[in-house]
Each structure stands twice: as structure tokens, then as C-alpha cells.
A tleap script that builds the chain and sets N, CA, C and O, in Angstrom:
source leaprc.protein.ff14SB
mol = sequence {
  NMET SER ASN ILE ASN LYS LYS GLU LYS ASN
  LEU ASN GLN LEU ILE GLU LYS LEU ASN SER
  LEU SER LEU SER TYR SER GLN PRO ASN TYR
  GLU LEU GLU LYS ILE ARG THR GLU LYS ASN
  GLU LEU PHE ARG GLN LYS ASN GLU ILE GLU
  LYS LYS ASN GLN GLU LEU LEU ARG GLU HIE
  LYS TYR LEU LYS GLU LYS ILE LYS ASN LEU
  GLN LEU GLU ASN ASN LYS LYS SER GLU LEU
  GLU ASP LYS PHE ASN GLN ASP ILE GLU GLU
  LEU SER GLN GLU THR GLU ASN LEU VAL SER
  GLU ILE ASP LYS TRP GLN CMET
}
set mol.1.N position { 97.520 114.382 55.411 }
set mol.1.CA position { 98.651 114.441 54.149 }
set mol.1.C position { 98.015 114.482 52.820 }
set mol.1.O position { 98.225 115.324 51.946 }
set mol.2.N position { 97.213 113.476 52.769 }
set mol.2.CA position { 96.622 113.587 51.289 }
set mol.2.C position { 96.071 114.867 50.767 }
set mol.2.O position { 96.320 115.376 49.674 }
set mol.3.N position { 95.189 115.372 51.817 }
set mol.3.CA position { 94.621 116.505 51.554 }
set mol.3.C position { 95.625 117.877 51.074 }
set mol.3.O position { 95.241 118.726 50.269 }
set mol.4.N position { 96.753 117.882 51.640 }
set mol.4.CA position { 97.516 118.744 51.292 }
set mol.4.C position { 98.223 118.435 49.836 }
set mol.4.O position { 98.501 119.333 49.042 }
set mol.5.N position { 98.477 117.022 49.596 }
set mol.5.CA position { 98.888 116.681 48.179 }
set mol.5.C position { 97.851 117.158 47.246 }
set mol.5.O position { 98.177 117.924 46.339 }
set mol.6.N position { 96.669 116.784 47.386 }
set mol.6.CA position { 95.523 117.299 46.427 }
set mol.6.C position { 95.579 118.688 46.224 }
set mol.6.O position { 95.433 119.135 45.086 }
set mol.7.N position { 95.794 119.503 47.289 }
set mol.7.CA position { 95.850 120.610 47.207 }
set mol.7.C position { 97.041 121.202 46.336 }
set mol.7.O position { 96.934 122.130 45.535 }
set mol.8.N position { 98.163 120.512 46.634 }
set mol.8.CA position { 99.379 120.915 45.934 }
set mol.8.C position { 99.238 120.513 44.297 }
set mol.8.O position { 99.757 121.106 43.352 }
set mol.9.N position { 98.529 119.535 44.269 }
set mol.9.CA position { 98.406 119.045 42.709 }
set mol.9.C position { 97.689 120.077 42.217 }
set mol.9.O position { 98.164 120.687 41.259 }
set mol.10.N position { 96.433 120.473 42.757 }
set mol.10.CA position { 95.594 121.553 42.111 }
set mol.10.C position { 96.231 122.924 41.921 }
set mol.10.O position { 95.980 123.644 40.955 }
set mol.11.N position { 96.882 123.167 42.684 }
set mol.11.CA position { 97.793 124.285 42.647 }
set mol.11.C position { 98.931 124.443 41.588 }
set mol.11.O position { 99.204 125.467 40.963 }
set mol.12.N position { 99.507 123.284 41.517 }
set mol.12.CA position { 100.361 123.111 40.433 }
set mol.12.C position { 99.791 123.092 38.996 }
set mol.12.O position { 100.365 123.615 38.042 }
set mol.13.N position { 98.585 122.428 38.929 }
set mol.13.CA position { 97.790 122.413 37.727 }
set mol.13.C position { 97.476 123.971 37.255 }
set mol.13.O position { 97.565 124.421 36.112 }
set mol.14.N position { 97.076 124.675 38.486 }
set mol.14.CA position { 96.662 125.951 38.181 }
set mol.14.C position { 97.713 126.988 37.612 }
set mol.14.O position { 97.600 127.868 36.758 }
set mol.15.N position { 98.795 126.562 38.406 }
set mol.15.CA position { 100.078 127.322 37.857 }
set mol.15.C position { 100.537 127.266 36.362 }
set mol.15.O position { 100.841 128.223 35.651 }
set mol.16.N position { 100.520 125.884 36.026 }
set mol.16.CA position { 100.599 125.478 34.971 }
set mol.16.C position { 99.745 126.173 33.840 }
set mol.16.O position { 100.260 126.683 32.846 }
set mol.17.N position { 98.519 126.144 34.065 }
set mol.17.CA position { 97.504 126.682 33.234 }
set mol.17.C position { 97.839 128.438 33.170 }
set mol.17.O position { 97.710 129.086 32.131 }
set mol.18.N position { 98.213 128.935 34.273 }
set mol.18.CA position { 98.526 130.264 34.322 }
set mol.18.C position { 99.860 130.576 33.546 }
set mol.18.O position { 99.911 131.610 32.880 }
set mol.19.N position { 100.886 129.769 33.600 }
set mol.19.CA position { 101.990 129.971 32.733 }
set mol.19.C position { 101.829 129.815 31.222 }
set mol.19.O position { 102.641 130.271 30.417 }
set mol.20.N position { 100.551 129.033 30.840 }
set mol.20.CA position { 100.303 128.560 29.501 }
set mol.20.C position { 99.710 129.900 28.754 }
set mol.20.O position { 99.722 130.102 27.540 }
set mol.21.N position { 99.193 130.760 29.768 }
set mol.21.CA position { 98.313 131.858 28.957 }
set mol.21.C position { 99.319 132.815 28.379 }
set mol.21.O position { 100.428 133.047 28.861 }
set mol.22.N position { 98.806 133.343 27.294 }
set mol.22.CA position { 99.687 134.243 26.658 }
set mol.22.C position { 98.903 135.532 26.007 }
set mol.22.O position { 97.693 135.694 26.166 }
set mol.23.N position { 99.610 136.295 25.368 }
set mol.23.CA position { 98.717 137.500 24.992 }
set mol.23.C position { 98.043 137.140 23.624 }
set mol.23.O position { 97.364 137.983 23.037 }
set mol.24.N position { 98.248 135.796 23.087 }
set mol.24.CA position { 97.452 135.370 21.879 }
set mol.24.C position { 96.040 135.515 22.310 }
set mol.24.O position { 95.267 135.986 21.476 }
set mol.25.N position { 95.551 135.169 23.542 }
set mol.25.CA position { 94.098 135.394 23.831 }
set mol.25.C position { 93.455 136.483 23.848 }
set mol.25.O position { 92.270 136.523 24.180 }
set mol.26.N position { 94.205 137.633 23.457 }
set mol.26.CA position { 93.865 138.997 23.344 }
set mol.26.C position { 93.332 139.421 24.873 }
set mol.26.O position { 92.229 139.940 25.047 }
set mol.27.N position { 94.053 139.194 25.708 }
set mol.27.CA position { 93.711 139.654 27.038 }
set mol.27.C position { 94.472 140.883 27.123 }
set mol.27.O position { 95.583 141.087 26.633 }
set mol.28.N position { 93.578 141.878 27.966 }
set mol.28.CA position { 94.364 143.007 28.174 }
set mol.28.C position { 95.427 143.161 29.179 }
set mol.28.O position { 95.325 142.512 30.220 }
set mol.29.N position { 96.307 143.840 29.022 }
set mol.29.CA position { 97.488 143.863 30.141 }
set mol.29.C position { 97.080 143.944 31.287 }
set mol.29.O position { 97.691 143.232 32.085 }
set mol.30.N position { 96.079 144.689 31.781 }
set mol.30.CA position { 95.892 144.661 33.368 }
set mol.30.C position { 95.272 143.374 33.623 }
set mol.30.O position { 95.406 143.001 34.788 }
set mol.31.N position { 94.605 142.559 32.826 }
set mol.31.CA position { 94.107 141.218 33.127 }
set mol.31.C position { 95.333 140.273 33.107 }
set mol.31.O position { 95.283 139.339 33.908 }
set mol.32.N position { 96.307 140.360 32.402 }
set mol.32.CA position { 97.397 139.517 32.353 }
set mol.32.C position { 98.425 139.888 33.610 }
set mol.32.O position { 99.164 139.031 34.095 }
set mol.33.N position { 98.391 141.098 34.024 }
set mol.33.CA position { 99.146 141.367 35.118 }
set mol.33.C position { 98.408 141.064 36.448 }
set mol.33.O position { 99.013 140.968 37.515 }
set mol.34.N position { 97.097 140.924 36.327 }
set mol.34.CA position { 96.349 140.448 37.597 }
set mol.34.C position { 96.783 138.797 37.736 }
set mol.34.O position { 97.118 138.230 38.776 }
set mol.35.N position { 96.694 138.313 36.623 }
set mol.35.CA position { 97.075 136.876 36.364 }
set mol.35.C position { 98.451 136.419 37.039 }
set mol.35.O position { 98.585 135.359 37.650 }
set mol.36.N position { 99.332 137.257 36.865 }
set mol.36.CA position { 100.822 137.019 37.096 }
set mol.36.C position { 100.679 137.363 38.826 }
set mol.36.O position { 101.226 136.578 39.599 }
set mol.37.N position { 100.093 138.293 39.254 }
set mol.37.CA position { 100.031 138.641 40.549 }
set mol.37.C position { 99.405 137.527 41.070 }
set mol.37.O position { 100.076 136.976 41.942 }
set mol.38.N position { 98.361 137.022 40.831 }
set mol.38.CA position { 97.592 135.719 41.430 }
set mol.38.C position { 98.626 134.693 41.700 }
set mol.38.O position { 98.783 134.103 42.769 }
set mol.39.N position { 99.469 134.511 40.367 }
set mol.39.CA position { 100.123 133.280 40.159 }
set mol.39.C position { 101.423 133.698 41.423 }
set mol.39.O position { 101.708 132.914 42.328 }
set mol.40.N position { 101.968 134.815 41.281 }
set mol.40.CA position { 102.850 134.811 42.437 }
set mol.40.C position { 102.448 134.564 43.863 }
set mol.40.O position { 103.141 133.890 44.625 }
set mol.41.N position { 101.245 135.159 44.224 }
set mol.41.CA position { 100.606 134.939 45.360 }
set mol.41.C position { 100.420 133.303 45.599 }
set mol.41.O position { 100.735 132.787 46.672 }
set mol.42.N position { 99.992 132.703 44.724 }
set mol.42.CA position { 99.719 131.281 44.917 }
set mol.42.C position { 101.149 130.801 44.983 }
set mol.42.O position { 101.197 129.892 45.811 }
set mol.43.N position { 102.238 131.017 44.495 }
set mol.43.CA position { 103.507 130.494 44.572 }
set mol.43.C position { 103.977 130.771 46.302 }
set mol.43.O position { 104.525 129.953 47.040 }
set mol.44.N position { 103.610 132.016 46.593 }
set mol.44.CA position { 104.025 132.273 47.959 }
set mol.44.C position { 103.222 131.701 48.880 }
set mol.44.O position { 103.767 131.426 49.949 }
set mol.45.N position { 101.981 131.426 48.750 }
set mol.45.CA position { 101.258 130.718 49.861 }
set mol.45.C position { 101.770 129.172 49.595 }
set mol.45.O position { 101.885 128.560 50.657 }
set mol.46.N position { 102.054 128.514 48.597 }
set mol.46.CA position { 102.269 127.343 48.379 }
set mol.46.C position { 103.682 127.089 49.336 }
set mol.46.O position { 103.747 126.134 50.110 }
set mol.47.N position { 104.772 128.057 49.175 }
set mol.47.CA position { 105.860 127.917 49.952 }
set mol.47.C position { 105.860 128.184 51.254 }
set mol.47.O position { 106.779 127.887 52.017 }
set mol.48.N position { 104.734 128.808 51.591 }
set mol.48.CA position { 104.341 129.040 53.051 }
set mol.48.C position { 103.960 127.757 53.700 }
set mol.48.O position { 104.425 127.293 54.741 }
set mol.49.N position { 102.956 127.206 52.856 }
set mol.49.CA position { 102.381 125.883 53.318 }
set mol.49.C position { 103.273 124.710 53.612 }
set mol.49.O position { 103.189 123.898 54.534 }
set mol.50.N position { 104.163 124.795 52.612 }
set mol.50.CA position { 105.273 123.714 52.776 }
set mol.50.C position { 106.276 123.866 53.928 }
set mol.50.O position { 106.843 122.891 54.422 }
set mol.51.N position { 106.480 125.195 54.357 }
set mol.51.CA position { 107.358 125.747 55.196 }
set mol.51.C position { 106.639 125.003 56.424 }
set mol.51.O position { 107.128 124.026 56.990 }
set mol.52.N position { 105.371 125.615 56.772 }
set mol.52.CA position { 104.748 125.206 57.907 }
set mol.52.C position { 104.666 123.702 58.154 }
set mol.52.O position { 104.858 123.207 59.265 }
set mol.53.N position { 104.332 122.911 56.912 }
set mol.53.CA position { 104.283 121.471 56.895 }
set mol.53.C position { 105.610 120.846 57.531 }
set mol.53.O position { 105.674 119.913 58.331 }
set mol.54.N position { 106.507 121.485 57.055 }
set mol.54.CA position { 107.905 120.899 57.448 }
set mol.54.C position { 107.911 121.127 58.942 }
set mol.54.O position { 108.093 120.165 59.688 }
set mol.55.N position { 107.726 122.329 59.417 }
set mol.55.CA position { 107.801 122.802 60.910 }
set mol.55.C position { 106.951 121.663 61.640 }
set mol.55.O position { 107.313 121.117 62.683 }
set mol.56.N position { 105.703 121.363 60.908 }
set mol.56.CA position { 104.856 120.365 61.904 }
set mol.56.C position { 105.440 119.059 61.867 }
set mol.56.O position { 105.467 118.384 62.896 }
set mol.57.N position { 105.914 118.626 60.779 }
set mol.57.CA position { 106.578 117.414 60.726 }
set mol.57.C position { 107.806 117.392 61.654 }
set mol.57.O position { 107.928 116.347 62.292 }
set mol.58.N position { 108.631 118.230 61.832 }
set mol.58.CA position { 109.754 118.299 62.845 }
set mol.58.C position { 109.131 118.276 64.273 }
set mol.58.O position { 109.649 117.563 65.132 }
set mol.59.N position { 108.093 118.995 64.539 }
set mol.59.CA position { 107.497 119.120 65.743 }
set mol.59.C position { 106.932 117.756 66.121 }
set mol.59.O position { 107.088 117.271 67.242 }
set mol.60.N position { 106.268 117.160 65.132 }
set mol.60.CA position { 105.718 115.793 65.542 }
set mol.60.C position { 106.648 114.781 65.829 }
set mol.60.O position { 106.293 113.901 66.612 }
set mol.61.N position { 107.910 114.738 65.281 }
set mol.61.CA position { 109.011 113.869 65.254 }
set mol.61.C position { 109.702 114.202 66.886 }
set mol.61.O position { 110.012 113.325 67.692 }
set mol.62.N position { 109.816 115.480 67.071 }
set mol.62.CA position { 110.302 115.871 68.488 }
set mol.62.C position { 109.277 115.304 69.458 }
set mol.62.O position { 109.731 114.605 70.363 }
set mol.63.N position { 108.058 115.485 69.411 }
set mol.63.CA position { 107.091 115.061 70.425 }
set mol.63.C position { 107.022 113.491 70.472 }
set mol.63.O position { 107.039 112.880 71.540 }
set mol.64.N position { 106.956 112.969 69.428 }
set mol.64.CA position { 107.029 111.246 69.504 }
set mol.64.C position { 108.190 111.037 69.984 }
set mol.64.O position { 108.158 110.088 70.768 }
set mol.65.N position { 109.509 111.627 69.839 }
set mol.65.CA position { 110.504 111.090 70.719 }
set mol.65.C position { 110.498 111.388 72.148 }
set mol.65.O position { 110.934 110.656 73.036 }
set mol.66.N position { 109.926 112.606 72.288 }
set mol.66.CA position { 109.820 113.219 74.056 }
set mol.66.C position { 108.759 112.021 74.638 }
set mol.66.O position { 108.980 111.516 75.738 }
set mol.67.N position { 107.659 111.629 73.865 }
set mol.67.CA position { 106.866 110.584 74.545 }
set mol.67.C position { 107.310 109.133 74.605 }
set mol.67.O position { 106.964 108.306 75.448 }
set mol.68.N position { 108.186 108.943 73.508 }
set mol.68.CA position { 108.936 107.578 73.718 }
set mol.68.C position { 109.871 107.613 75.376 }
set mol.68.O position { 109.852 106.801 76.301 }
set mol.69.N position { 110.521 108.736 75.232 }
set mol.69.CA position { 111.544 108.700 76.331 }
set mol.69.C position { 110.764 108.939 77.737 }
set mol.69.O position { 111.249 108.475 78.768 }
set mol.70.N position { 109.664 109.601 77.759 }
set mol.70.CA position { 108.859 109.651 78.986 }
set mol.70.C position { 108.162 108.305 79.242 }
set mol.70.O position { 107.776 108.037 80.380 }
set mol.71.N position { 107.998 107.495 78.273 }
set mol.71.CA position { 107.504 106.220 78.595 }
set mol.71.C position { 108.607 105.331 79.216 }
set mol.71.O position { 108.396 104.591 80.177 }
set mol.72.N position { 109.982 105.479 78.498 }
set mol.72.CA position { 110.831 104.864 79.042 }
set mol.72.C position { 111.400 105.138 80.464 }
set mol.72.O position { 111.815 104.224 81.176 }
set mol.73.N position { 111.398 106.504 80.857 }
set mol.73.CA position { 111.354 106.875 82.193 }
set mol.73.C position { 110.399 106.235 83.076 }
set mol.73.O position { 110.797 105.661 84.089 }
set mol.74.N position { 109.231 106.285 82.787 }
set mol.74.CA position { 108.159 106.017 83.489 }
set mol.74.C position { 108.274 104.344 83.944 }
set mol.74.O position { 108.106 103.892 85.077 }
set mol.75.N position { 108.618 103.575 82.673 }
set mol.75.CA position { 109.048 102.262 83.058 }
set mol.75.C position { 109.986 101.958 84.178 }
set mol.75.O position { 109.790 101.071 85.009 }
set mol.76.N position { 110.837 102.613 84.152 }
set mol.76.CA position { 111.996 102.600 84.735 }
set mol.76.C position { 111.840 103.093 86.289 }
set mol.76.O position { 112.516 102.646 87.216 }
set mol.77.N position { 111.130 103.794 86.369 }
set mol.77.CA position { 110.558 104.277 87.654 }
set mol.77.C position { 109.500 103.119 88.424 }
set mol.77.O position { 109.442 102.823 89.618 }
set mol.78.N position { 108.796 102.658 87.399 }
set mol.78.CA position { 107.837 101.439 87.900 }
set mol.78.C position { 108.732 100.231 88.360 }
set mol.78.O position { 108.433 99.537 89.332 }
set mol.79.N position { 109.670 100.063 87.715 }
set mol.79.CA position { 110.583 98.933 87.891 }
set mol.79.C position { 111.243 99.205 89.118 }
set mol.79.O position { 111.352 98.273 89.914 }
set mol.80.N position { 111.744 100.426 89.436 }
set mol.80.CA position { 112.578 100.791 90.720 }
set mol.80.C position { 111.300 100.663 91.817 }
set mol.80.O position { 111.622 100.342 92.960 }
set mol.81.N position { 109.979 100.878 91.559 }
set mol.81.CA position { 109.191 100.975 92.629 }
set mol.81.C position { 108.776 99.680 92.935 }
set mol.81.O position { 108.438 99.374 94.078 }
set mol.82.N position { 108.775 98.835 91.930 }
set mol.82.CA position { 108.476 97.235 92.263 }
set mol.82.C position { 109.773 96.727 93.257 }
set mol.82.O position { 109.702 96.228 94.380 }
set mol.83.N position { 110.822 96.995 92.545 }
set mol.83.CA position { 111.838 96.615 93.456 }
set mol.83.C position { 111.959 97.000 94.684 }
set mol.83.O position { 112.381 96.161 95.480 }
set mol.84.N position { 111.640 98.297 95.154 }
set mol.84.CA position { 111.595 98.737 96.364 }
set mol.84.C position { 110.558 98.137 97.184 }
set mol.84.O position { 110.861 97.861 98.345 }
set mol.85.N position { 109.266 97.865 96.728 }
set mol.85.CA position { 108.405 97.197 97.418 }
set mol.85.C position { 108.717 95.665 97.800 }
set mol.85.O position { 108.365 95.076 98.822 }
set mol.86.N position { 109.418 95.205 96.790 }
set mol.86.CA position { 109.779 93.754 97.006 }
set mol.86.C position { 110.918 93.869 98.123 }
set mol.86.O position { 110.833 93.055 99.043 }
set mol.87.N position { 111.860 94.685 98.146 }
set mol.87.CA position { 112.714 94.992 99.514 }
set mol.87.C position { 112.063 95.052 100.724 }
set mol.87.O position { 112.390 94.416 101.726 }
set mol.88.N position { 110.983 95.949 100.614 }
set mol.88.CA position { 110.488 96.167 102.079 }
set mol.88.C position { 109.796 94.941 102.269 }
set mol.88.O position { 109.889 94.479 103.407 }
set mol.89.N position { 109.115 94.287 101.435 }
set mol.89.CA position { 108.319 92.929 101.716 }
set mol.89.C position { 109.491 91.975 102.355 }
set mol.89.O position { 109.300 91.321 103.381 }
set mol.90.N position { 110.647 91.974 101.674 }
set mol.90.CA position { 111.700 91.053 102.248 }
set mol.90.C position { 111.818 91.429 103.709 }
set mol.90.O position { 111.501 90.667 104.622 }
set mol.91.N position { 112.304 92.677 103.877 }
set mol.91.CA position { 112.537 93.342 105.132 }
set mol.91.C position { 111.560 93.092 106.135 }
set mol.91.O position { 111.942 92.698 107.237 }
set mol.92.N position { 110.257 93.281 105.884 }
set mol.92.CA position { 109.100 92.824 106.596 }
set mol.92.C position { 108.960 91.557 107.069 }
set mol.92.O position { 108.401 91.340 108.143 }
set mol.93.N position { 109.406 90.703 106.386 }
set mol.93.CA position { 109.491 88.978 106.619 }
set mol.93.C position { 110.483 88.838 107.586 }
set mol.93.O position { 110.258 88.339 108.689 }
set mol.94.N position { 111.770 89.330 107.160 }
set mol.94.CA position { 112.817 89.257 108.121 }
set mol.94.C position { 112.577 89.630 109.437 }
set mol.94.O position { 112.855 88.896 110.385 }
set mol.95.N position { 111.977 90.950 109.569 }
set mol.95.CA position { 111.514 91.279 110.863 }
set mol.95.C position { 110.741 90.527 111.491 }
set mol.95.O position { 110.951 90.265 112.676 }
set mol.96.N position { 109.696 90.035 110.814 }
set mol.96.CA position { 108.882 88.972 111.669 }
set mol.96.C position { 109.448 87.744 111.896 }
set mol.96.O position { 108.891 87.077 112.767 }
set mol.97.N position { 110.384 87.270 111.363 }
set mol.97.CA position { 111.131 86.317 111.595 }
set mol.97.C position { 112.034 86.455 112.859 }
set mol.97.O position { 112.218 85.465 113.567 }
set mol.98.N position { 112.595 87.645 113.158 }
set mol.98.CA position { 113.642 87.864 114.168 }
set mol.98.C position { 112.566 88.274 115.491 }
set mol.98.O position { 112.838 87.952 116.648 }
set mol.99.N position { 111.542 88.893 115.186 }
set mol.99.CA position { 110.405 88.808 116.308 }
set mol.99.C position { 110.079 87.509 116.953 }
set mol.99.O position { 110.024 87.226 118.150 }
set mol.100.N position { 109.880 86.797 115.919 }
set mol.100.CA position { 109.512 85.303 116.182 }
set mol.100.C position { 110.519 84.805 117.308 }
set mol.100.O position { 110.222 84.660 118.493 }
set mol.101.N position { 111.860 84.549 116.687 }
set mol.101.CA position { 112.929 84.213 117.426 }
set mol.101.C position { 113.116 84.998 118.705 }
set mol.101.O position { 113.461 84.401 119.724 }
set mol.102.N position { 112.929 86.166 118.708 }
set mol.102.CA position { 113.116 86.631 120.065 }
set mol.102.C position { 112.116 86.215 120.831 }
set mol.102.O position { 112.466 86.005 121.993 }
set mol.103.N position { 110.736 85.977 120.542 }
set mol.103.CA position { 109.749 85.642 121.260 }
set mol.103.C position { 110.179 84.146 121.874 }
set mol.103.O position { 110.025 83.952 123.080 }
set mol.104.N position { 110.626 83.283 121.169 }
set mol.104.CA position { 110.979 82.141 121.443 }
set mol.104.C position { 112.137 81.883 122.566 }
set mol.104.O position { 112.162 80.969 123.391 }
set mol.105.N position { 113.135 82.979 122.368 }
set mol.105.CA position { 114.101 83.064 123.240 }
set mol.105.C position { 113.674 83.398 124.759 }
set mol.105.O position { 114.057 82.880 125.807 }
set mol.106.N position { 112.876 84.297 124.558 }
set mol.106.CA position { 112.163 84.830 125.907 }
set mol.106.C position { 111.382 84.102 126.772 }
set mol.106.O position { 111.141 84.427 127.935 }
set mol.107.N position { 110.903 82.911 126.089 }
set mol.107.CA position { 110.114 82.044 126.738 }
set mol.107.C position { 110.716 81.113 127.422 }
set mol.107.O position { 110.057 80.281 128.045 }
savepdb mol mol.pdb
quit
């Protein structure tokens, strides 16, 4: 992020310098037009980068939320699995007790 901020700062400084240029420097018109064109291109690139940055931030937020939801879902499934295993263990114990009781009665 700081890299983007640094580039944006440099870009803004360059734009300020370009804006401060005037005909008093005795520049030919074609150079002035070239500078204006470059300035416009830099503005366009800056806007494009800012737009992409915003898209990336939105996507990052969405993915973070999705990961959070998946983790919650995974935790719930894990809890259910633990509960299921516990129920099976209890049923197994009850079955063993019943078999033991049946064996006693049959003797």
C-alpha cells in the first residue's frame, strides 16, 4: 500500500510541476502540447490505478468474509462430528451393557 501512496505522491508532484509550466519558459507550442498530453495520460493512469485498487480492496474484503464464513462452517461441522462420535460411543457402550445383561440371563 505504501508503494502505491509513494507513487501517487510522486505523480501528484509531477502533475503540480506540469501545471506550473507556462509559456514564459519559451517552450515551443508542440512541447507544451506534448506535456499536456503526458499530464492527461498520467491523470488517466492514476484514475485507472485508483479504480483497480478499490476493486482489489473490495475483493479482499469479500474473500476475507468468505474465509471467515467457511471457518465457521467448518467449526460447526467439526462440532457435529464430535457429537456424532460421542453418540456412537454411548450407543456402543449401551449395546455392550445389553449384551452383558443378556449373557447373564442366559446362564
